[in-house]
C-alpha positions in Angstrom: -15.0 22.8 -42.4 -12.4 21.9 -44.9 -9.5 24.1 -46.0 -8.6 24.4 -49.7 -5.3 25.4 -51.0 -5.2 28.7 -53.0 -2.9 26.9 -55.4 -4.5 25.2 -58.3 -3.9 21.4 -58.3 -2.2 21.4 -61.7 0.2 24.2 -60.5 1.1 22.2 -57.4 1.8 19.1 -59.5 4.2 20.9 -61.9 7.7 19.8 -61.7 10.4 22.6 -61.6 12.6 22.7 -64.7 15.8 22.1 -62.6 16.0 19.8 -59.6 19.1 19.2 -57.5 18.8 15.6 -56.6 22.0 15.3 -54.6 25.4 17.0 -54.1 28.5 15.1 -53.1 32.3 15.1 -52.9 33.3 12.8 -55.7 37.1 13.0 -55.0 39.2 15.0 -52.6 42.9 15.0 -52.2 45.2 17.3 -50.2 49.0 16.8 -50.2 51.8 18.6 -48.3 54.8 16.9 -49.8 57.4 18.8 -47.7 55.7 18.5 -44.4 56.6 19.0 -41.6 59.5 21.1 -42.7 57.5 23.5 -44.9 55.7 24.8 -41.8 59.0 26.2 -40.4 60.7 27.3 -43.6 57.8 29.1 -45.4 58.7 32.8 -45.1 56.1 34.4 -47.4 52.5 33.6 -48.5 52.7 30.9 -51.2 51.4 31.7 -54.7 48.2 29.6 -55.3 47.3 28.7 -58.9 43.7 27.6 -59.5 42.4 25.5 -62.3 38.7 24.9 -62.7 36.9 22.6 -65.1 33.2 21.8 -65.5 32.1 18.3 -66.6 28.6 17.2 -67.4 27.2 13.9 -68.6 23.9 12.2 -69.0 23.6 9.4 -66.3 21.3 7.1 -68.3 20.3 7.2 -72.0 16.8 8.4 -72.5 16.5 10.2 -69.2 17.0 13.9 -68.4 19.2 13.2 -65.3 22.7 14.5 -65.5 25.8 14.5 -63.3 27.7 17.8 -63.2 31.1 17.9 -61.6 33.2 20.9 -60.7 36.9 19.9 -60.8 39.1 22.4 -58.9 42.9 22.1 -58.5 44.7 24.5 -56.2 48.5 24.3 -56.3 50.5 26.5 -53.9 54.2 27.1 -54.5 56.8 29.0 -52.6 57.6 32.4 -54.2 61.2 33.3 -54.8 62.7 36.7 -54.0 61.2 38.2 -57.1 57.7 36.9 -56.3 57.8 34.3 -59.1 57.5 30.7 -58.3 60.7 28.6 -58.8 60.3 25.9 -61.4 61.1 22.8 -59.4 58.6 20.5 -57.7 60.4 20.8 -54.4 58.9 24.3 -54.1 55.3 22.9 -53.9 53.7 23.9 -50.6 50.5 22.0 -51.1 48.2 20.6 -53.7 44.5 20.4 -53.2 42.2 18.7 -55.8 38.5 18.6 -55.4 35.8 17.0 -57.6 32.4 18.2 -56.3 29.4 16.8 -58.1 25.7 17.0 -58.3 22.9 15.1 -59.9 20.4 17.2 -61.6 17.0 16.5 -63.3 16.0 18.7 -66.1 12.3 18.8 -67.0 10.8 20.6 -70.0 14.0 22.5 -70.9 14.4 23.0 -74.7 17.2 21.0 -76.3 19.1 24.2 -77.2 19.1 25.3 -73.5 20.4 22.0 -72.0 24.1 22.8 -72.5 24.0 26.3 -70.9 21.9 25.0 -68.0 24.4 22.1 -67.4 27.5 24.2 -67.8 26.4 27.5 -66.3 23.5 27.2 -63.9 24.3 23.8 -62.4 28.0 24.8 -61.6 26.7 28.1 -60.2 24.6 26.1 -57.7 27.5 23.8 -56.8 30.2 26.5 -56.5 29.5 27.8 -53.0 29.7 24.4 -51.5 32.9 23.5 -53.4 34.4 26.8 -52.3 33.7 26.1 -48.7 35.2 22.6 -48.9 38.4 23.9 -50.5 38.7 26.7 -47.8 38.2 24.2 -45.0 40.7 21.6 -46.3 43.4 24.2 -46.8 42.8 25.7 -43.4 42.8 22.3 -41.7 46.0 21.5 -43.6 47.7 24.3 -41.6 47.6 27.1 -44.2 45.4 30.2 -44.7 42.2 29.1 -46.4 42.0 29.3 -50.1 39.0 31.6 -50.8 38.0 31.3 -54.4 36.5 34.5 -55.8 33.1 34.2 -57.5 33.2 32.8 -61.0 31.3 34.0 -64.0 30.2 30.7 -65.4 28.5 32.4 -68.4 31.7 34.1 -69.4 33.7 30.8 -68.8 31.2 28.9 -71.0 31.2 31.5 -73.7 35.0 31.7 -73.8 35.4 27.9 -74.0 32.8 27.7 -76.8 34.8 30.2 -78.7 37.9 28.0 -78.6 38.4 25.8 -81.7 38.6 22.6 -79.6 35.8 23.7 -77.3 38.1 24.3 -74.3 38.4 21.7 -71.5 34.8 21.9 -70.4 33.3 18.5 -71.0 29.7 17.8 -71.9 28.5 14.3 -72.7 24.7 14.0 -73.4 
């Protein structure tokens, strides 16, 4: 007796519209310029400034395979008595820079939907992994983990599209 699949052969052969081929750390840097002294002189939690950028590019002309990279920069500085950070570089507690990438294949996505998929959906899929890496590296660096709050990539994409220069989000297709 042979078993047959309840899924039609053509349905089983369909390719999903978005495939994550691979995820990877493209670049990672963690610096504590004033170590080891900072560990004994830091009296209050540092202020951590976060910058995030999304970059996307087609890997090879004529193919629907793209690299999307989340670039996250977390800079911690010592707060002064008023809670504001002093302006000099000697006050830097740590600097973490992470470029976390993924290679995605898009199949059957209309041309007008490619940009939002690359700059909204793909970063949304990469973000939890990049968030964990940043938390781990700051914790292993001797500081409380930097826990990024969830990011609304739709709002980020829309805000950057509204800027005259298109913001810093990069898309090369």
